[in-house]
C-alpha positions in Angstrom: 0.4 -55.9 -85.0 -2.7 -58.2 -85.3 -4.7 -58.0 -81.7 -4.3 -61.5 -80.0 -7.6 -62.7 -79.2 -6.8 -65.9 -77.9 -6.8 -64.5 -74.3 -10.9 -63.9 -74.6 -11.4 -67.7 -75.7 -11.1 -69.2 -72.2 -13.4 -67.0 -69.9 -14.8 -68.3 -66.4 -18.4 -67.6 -66.3 -19.8 -65.6 -63.4 -20.8 -67.5 -60.6 -24.4 -66.7 -60.8 -25.1 -67.0 -64.7 -26.3 -71.1 -64.1 -29.6 -71.9 -63.8 -30.6 -73.8 -60.6 -33.2 -76.0 -59.6 -36.2 -74.4 -58.0 -35.6 -76.2 -54.5 -31.7 -74.9 -54.3 -31.1 -71.7 -52.5 -29.8 -70.4 -55.5 -28.2 -67.0 -53.9 -26.4 -69.0 -50.9 -25.0 -71.2 -54.1 -23.7 -68.5 -55.7 -22.0 -67.0 -52.6 -20.4 -70.3 -52.3 -18.9 -70.5 -55.6 -18.1 -67.0 -55.7 -16.5 -67.8 -52.1 -14.5 -71.0 -52.9 -13.3 -69.6 -56.5 -11.5 -66.9 -54.2 -10.5 -69.2 -51.4 -8.7 -71.5 -54.7 -6.9 -68.0 -56.2 -5.7 -67.0 -52.5 -4.6 -70.2 -51.9 -2.6 -70.1 -55.2 -1.6 -66.3 -54.4 0.1 -67.8 -50.9 2.0 -70.5 -52.9 3.2 -68.5 -55.4 4.8 -66.1 -52.9 5.9 -69.0 -50.6 8.0 -70.3 -53.5 9.5 -66.8 -54.4 10.4 -66.4 -50.3 12.1 -69.7 -50.6 13.8 -69.1 -54.5 15.9 -66.1 -52.8 16.6 -67.1 -49.7 17.9 -70.0 -51.3 19.8 -67.8 -54.1 21.2 -66.1 -51.0 22.8 -68.7 -49.2 24.2 -69.8 -52.3 26.0 -66.3 -52.6 27.0 -66.4 -48.7 28.9 -70.2 -49.3 30.6 -68.9 -52.6 32.0 -66.2 -50.9 32.9 -68.5 -48.0 34.5 -70.8 -50.6 37.1 -68.0 -51.9 38.3 -66.8 -48.6 38.8 -70.4 -47.2 42.5 -72.1 -47.6 41.5 -75.2 -45.6 40.7 -77.7 -48.4 39.0 -80.1 -46.1 37.0 -77.0 -45.1 36.4 -75.9 -49.0 35.4 -80.0 -49.9 32.6 -79.4 -46.7 31.7 -76.3 -48.9 31.5 -77.3 -52.1 29.1 -80.2 -51.4 26.7 -77.5 -49.1 26.6 -75.3 -53.0 26.2 -79.0 -54.6 23.2 -79.2 -52.8 21.9 -76.1 -52.5 22.2 -75.2 -56.2 19.9 -78.7 -57.0 17.0 -77.1 -54.1 17.5 -73.6 -56.4 17.0 -75.4 -59.7 13.7 -77.0 -58.1 12.5 -74.2 -56.9 12.7 -72.0 -59.9 10.9 -74.9 -62.2 8.2 -74.9 -59.5 8.3 -71.1 -60.1 8.1 -71.5 -63.4 4.8 -74.0 -63.6 2.8 -71.3 -61.3 3.7 -68.6 -63.8 2.4 -71.1 -66.6 -0.9 -72.2 -64.4 -1.0 -68.3 -63.9 -0.6 -67.6 -67.1 -3.7 -70.5 -68.3 -5.7 -69.9 -65.7 -8.9 -68.6 -67.3 -10.4 -65.1 -66.4 -12.9 -64.6 -64.5 -15.1 -61.7 -63.2 -12.3 -60.8 -60.1 -9.6 -61.1 -62.3 -10.9 -59.7 -65.9 -10.8 -55.8 -64.7 -7.4 -54.8 -63.6 -6.0 -51.5 -63.7 -3.9 -51.1 -66.4 -2.0 -47.8 -64.6 -4.3 -45.0 -63.3 -3.3 -41.1 -63.2 -4.5 -37.8 -61.0 -5.5 -34.8 -62.7 -5.3 -31.7 -61.2 -7.4 -28.4 -62.3 -5.4 -25.3 -63.6 -6.0 -22.2 -62.8 -8.5 -20.5 -65.4 -6.1 -18.2 -67.7 -5.8 -14.9 -66.0 -8.2 -12.0 -66.9 -7.6 -8.6 -68.0 -5.6 -7.1 -64.7 -8.2 -4.6 -63.3 -7.3 -0.7 -61.7 -7.2 0.1 -58.2 -10.7 1.1 -58.5 -12.5 -1.5 -60.2 -11.0 -4.1 -58.2 -12.7 -2.3 -55.0 -15.6 -1.6 -56.6 -16.0 -5.3 -57.8 -15.5 -6.6 -54.4 -18.0 -4.2 -52.8 -20.3 -5.4 -55.2 -19.7 -8.9 -54.1 -19.9 -7.9 -50.0 -23.3 -6.1 -50.8 -24.6 -8.8 -52.9 -23.5 -12.2 -50.4 -23.8 -10.9 -47.4 -26.4 -12.7 -45.5 -25.0 -15.3 -47.1 -21.3 -14.6 -45.5 -22.5 -14.0 -42.7 -24.3 -17.4 -42.4 -20.6 -19.5 -42.8 -19.2 -16.9 -39.9 -21.7 -18.6 -37.9 -20.9 -22.2 -38.4 -18.0 -24.1 -35.7 -18.2 -27.2 -37.0 -16.0 -28.6 -39.4 -18.3 -30.7 -41.6 -21.1 -27.9 -41.6 -18.3 -25.9 -42.8 -17.5 -27.9 -46.0 -20.6 -29.3 -46.5 -22.0 -25.4 -47.0 -18.7 -24.4 -49.0 -19.3 -27.1 -51.3 -23.1 -25.9 -51.7 -22.1 -22.3 -52.5 -18.7 -22.5 -54.1 -19.0 -18.9 -55.0 -17.2 -18.0 -51.3 -14.8 -19.7 -52.1 -12.6 -16.2 -52.5 -10.8 -13.3 -51.2 -14.0 -11.1 -51.0 -15.2 -13.9 -48.2 -12.5 -13.2 -46.8 -12.1 -9.6 -46.6 -15.9 -9.1 -45.9 -15.4 -11.8 -42.9 -12.4 -9.6 -41.6 -13.9 -6.3 -41.6 -16.9 -7.8 -39.5 -14.7 -9.0 -37.2 -13.3 -5.6 -36.1 -17.0 -4.2 -36.4 -18.2 -7.0 -34.0 -15.0 -5.7 -31.3 -16.0 -2.6 -31.7 -19.1 -3.4 -30.8 -17.7 -5.6 -27.6 -19.0 -8.2 -29.1 -15.9 -10.5 -27.9 -17.3 -13.9 -28.5 -18.8 -13.5 -31.4 -15.9 -12.0 -32.9 -13.3 -15.0 -32.2 -16.1 -17.2 -33.7 -16.3 -15.3 -36.7 -12.2 -14.7 -36.8 -11.9 -18.8 -36.5 -13.7 -19.0 -40.3 -12.1 -16.1 -41.3 -8.8 -18.0 -40.8 -10.3 -20.9 -42.3 -11.0 -19.2 -45.7 -7.3 -17.7 -45.4 -5.8 -21.1 -45.0 -7.9 -22.6 -48.1 -7.0 -19.5 -50.7 -3.5 -19.9 -49.8 -3.9 -23.5 -50.3 -5.1 -22.9 -53.4 -2.1 -20.2 -54.4 0.3 -23.6 -53.7 -1.3 -26.0 -55.6 -2.3 -23.5 -58.3 -6.1 -24.6 -58.3 -9.3 -22.2 -57.8 -10.1 -22.8 -54.4 -13.3 -24.6 -54.4 -10.6 -27.4 -55.5 -8.8 -27.2 -52.4 -12.3 -26.7 -49.9 -11.9 -30.8 -49.9 -8.3 -31.9 -49.3 -8.4 -28.6 -46.5 -11.0 -30.3 -44.1 -9.7 -33.7 -44.5 -6.2 -32.7 -43.8 -7.7 -30.2 -40.8 -10.2 -33.1 -39.2 -6.8 -35.9 -39.6 -3.9 -33.5 -38.9 -1.3 -34.0 -36.5 -0.9 -31.7 -33.0 1.5 -29.7 -35.0 -0.6 -28.9 -37.9 -3.2 -27.9 -35.5 -1.0 -25.8 -33.1 0.0 -23.7 -36.3 -3.7 -23.3 -37.1 -4.6 -22.1 -33.7 -1.3 -20.0 -33.6 -2.7 -18.1 -36.8 -5.8 -17.7 -35.4 -4.8 -16.3 -31.8 -3.0 -13.7 -33.8 -5.3 -12.5 -36.2 -7.6 -11.7 -33.0 -5.2 -10.0 -31.8 -4.7 -7.6 -34.8 -8.7 -7.5 -34.8 -8.3 -6.2 -31.2 -5.6 -3.6 -31.9 -7.2 -2.4 -35.1 -10.4 -2.1 -33.5 -8.7 -0.1 -31.0 -6.9 2.2 -33.6 -10.1 2.9 -34.9 -11.9 3.3 -31.9 -9.8 5.7 -30.6 -9.7 7.6 -33.9 -13.2 8.0 -34.2 -13.6 9.3 -30.7 -11.0 11.9 -31.8 -12.9 12.7 -34.5 -16.5 13.1 -32.5 -14.1 15.5 -29.5 -13.0 17.1 -32.2 -16.4 17.9 -33.9 -17.9 18.6 -30.2 -14.8 20.8 -29.2 -15.8 22.8 -33.0 -19.3 23.0 -31.8 -17.9 25.0 -28.5 -15.7 27.4 -30.0 -16.4 31.2 -28.6 -16.8 33.8 -31.2 -12.0 34.1 -30.3 -12.1 31.0 -31.6 -11.2 29.8 -27.9 -12.6 26.6 -26.2 -14.9 27.6 -22.8 -13.7 23.9 -21.3 -10.6 24.9 -21.9 -10.5 28.3 -20.9 -13.1 27.4 -17.4 -9.5 25.1 -16.5 -7.3 27.5 -16.9 -8.8 30.2 -14.4 -7.8 30.7 -11.4 -10.2 28.3 -8.7 -11.6 31.6 -7.1 -12.6 32.4 -10.8 -14.1 29.1 -11.5 -15.8 29.7 -8.8 -17.9 32.5 -9.7 -19.1 30.7 -12.9 -20.3 28.2 -11.2 -22.2 30.3 -8.6 -22.7 32.8 -11.2 -21.9 35.7 -8.7 -21.6 38.6 -10.4 -20.8 40.2 -7.3 -18.4 38.3 -6.2 -16.3 38.2 -10.0 -16.1 42.0 -9.9 -14.5 41.3 -5.8 -12.0 38.8 -7.5 -11.1 40.5 -10.5 -10.3 43.8 -8.4 -8.1 42.0 -6.2 -6.0 41.1 -9.6 -3.3 43.2 -10.8 -4.6 44.8 -13.4 -3.3 43.4 -16.6 -3.7 39.7 -15.2 -7.3 40.4 -15.0 -8.2 42.2 -18.7 -6.2 38.7 -19.7 -8.7 36.6 -17.6 -11.8 38.4 -18.9 -10.7 38.3 -22.4 -10.3 34.7 -22.5 -13.8 34.2 -21.4 -14.9 36.5 -23.8 -13.3 35.3 -26.7 -14.2 31.5 -25.3 -17.9 32.4 -25.2 -17.8 31.4 -21.2 -18.9 35.4 -21.0 -21.0 37.4 -23.0 -21.1 41.2 -22.9 -24.0 43.3 -22.4 -25.1 46.2 -25.3 -25.0 48.6 -22.1 -20.8 47.8 -21.8 -18.9 50.0 -23.5 -15.8 48.7 -22.2 -14.3 45.3 -21.5 -13.4 46.3 -18.1 -16.9 45.9 -17.1 -18.2 42.4 -15.8 -21.0 41.0 -18.2 -23.5 39.0 -16.3 -22.8 35.2 -16.5 -23.9 33.3 -19.8 -27.2 30.7 -18.6 
């Protein structure tokens, strides 16, 4: 089919293309021309809309009258309805004629700078995730993650300090590599360490940023796009969201903080248990007993002997006990290192001097 170039023959010139007299305020003239043309176009559109509305109204009234005519059995009423139908058909014909005239005027109207460029169609393109790379082993993945955290530690921590939505958005857009799961992992580890250091206020701030990153990652998975592509949409949504959406965000943040506090306590308890076990190992005597545990088991009168380091008192207490009982307590003291036998002691019955 040959291209019809006739529609480009009559194009109205731009409002600012004419030469004007030096004494005329040219910018004001151009604005007046443009405003006058816009007003004419507005009046035409108003006239077109009113015609369409009147045409639709006449059509509805005609349909109602025709249905009424079919349902009526009264001859006099039928004649009256037929007269009304004839009148409405005439009006309908006039509105139809006016609509045709307006369409013709619109088609013949010259183009101008406001009408020559109209959107023919619009298209939204969503970036897809790149093809999946070769799956890494668990060891390779952990190594890659650790290298990322070591390299960008200071940048991630800087993001963790932000509390303003706009600042967080601009920072991520300027550091696109941070929009990833490794950043969320580092922020999580940091939260646990801050809680263990009893920096509760800073921990809650970093926890907030952790949830921000996790929301972006979840949005990216849902839309199947790279996380950085979801940064603008997330912050736009979170700033204009309704109360229910914000309630969901705060609920997730609260639950995350609770998990951090619980995990921190578990790690602290485990660390304290390891330290205590290490200290106990160092305390063990030659017989493998813990002197502290043995001391706590001793009868009160023997504990008093150890507290005062009174050998005479110790001998006196042991002699008042049954021989078997005294031998048991004395052996426990030696095996725990609570007492060290002297070189002149031939038997364990003789109580050694107290350990300094």
